[in-house]
N, C-alpha and C positions, 0 to 999 in steps of 0.2 A: 353482309357488312354487319359491325357490332349493332345489340341495343342500340349504342344510341340515336342508333335513327329516327327515333321521336322525339328526339331534343330536337324539333324544329319547329320554325316559325311557319306557320299552318292557315293556311284558309280552310275554314271549318265549314261542310254542307251535310243540316242532318238530313236523315228523313224524318215523313212527319211526328211520328212517335217522342219523337225528343228536341219536336222542336219548341215549346215552351218548358224548356228547360233551364236554369240560368246559366251564364258560360263555365263556373266551374262544374257543375254538371253533368253538363258535356265533356268537360275532361276530365273528368273519373270517371263516366263512361266509357270512353274510346283506350285508358287505361286498364280498365277491367277487360275489355272484349280482348287486348295484346295477352294480359295473362292469360285469360281463360281459351288462348289458342282460336279465337272468333276472326278470323283477319276477312272475310268476305262481308261484316260488318264492320267492320275496322276500316276496313278501303272502302266503305259506301259512305263515312266519314265524311274524307277530304274530300276535296273540290278537283273539277281536272287540272284544275292553273295550279295546284299545290306547288307550293318552292319551299323543301325541309334544308335548315344550315344545322352543323353540329360538326363535330371534331371529325367528321369525313368527310366534310367537304357541302358543296350545295349538289343539291338532289331534284329532281323531278317526284312525280306521286307512283311511279313506277316503279325509280328508286324505292321507293322509301316502305315502300310493302314489301318488296323482297327483303331488305332488311331487316325491318321490322319481322318478316316471317322465322328469319336466322336466328333469332338471338328468343331466349327462354327467360321471361320474366317471373320470378315466383314471387317476389311484393313488391307495392312499392309503397311510399307514402309522401304525399306532397305539403310545402309547408312554406311560408312568408309569399303567400297566396295575396295578387293585387291586381284589381280589375280595373279599368281606366276604360272609359269612353271617348273613342274616337269624332267622330261626329252623331249624328241622330243615329247611325244605325250599323254601325259599328264597335269591338269594347279589343282592347288588349288586356290578354290576360296573363301576368306573368307572375311565373312560381319556380322556386327549387322543386327536384323531386328528388327524393333520397330511393335510389333502388336495390334490389336482391335480384339477379340473377343468375345463371349458370353456364362456365364455361369450362368445359373440356371436363365438365361433371361432379367441378367446386365451386362452393358460393365463390361472388364472385361483386363485393358490394360496390355502388355506380353513385352517384351524385352531380347531376345536372342543372342548372340553368335553361330554362322554357318559355319561349313565347310565342302564343297563337291572339293573332287575328280572327278573331271571326265575325259576320253580320247577325245581328241580333237586332230584329228593326221592332219588336213589341212595345212598346209602348211604356206596356204595365212589368215591363221584366224587371226584377228585382234584381239588379248586381249582386 
């Protein structure tokens, strides 16, 4: 699958060290994991019930991880970030991601729209 697999509506679950991160910090950490090919760390951030939606269709957690693993992300830039609280525990993070990947040994720029639904139960969390 193409690099676009990360352009998904994600339910994110994070290990203890990142629980106090803001939604944008968590998302940025995940992009860094993909860029640095730390797939075990990336996979640990996705809930078992993950559902991804992108140009490649609808995928589950395993398909998302496999698709991202096949890509080669060189750099990324997030813009037009918006964070909206859905309820007391959940927020919706949306943004545009300008990606520079590599396909067949050549730079391959891609722009994607991303939406991530995450559970952030910390009342004091700064969005």
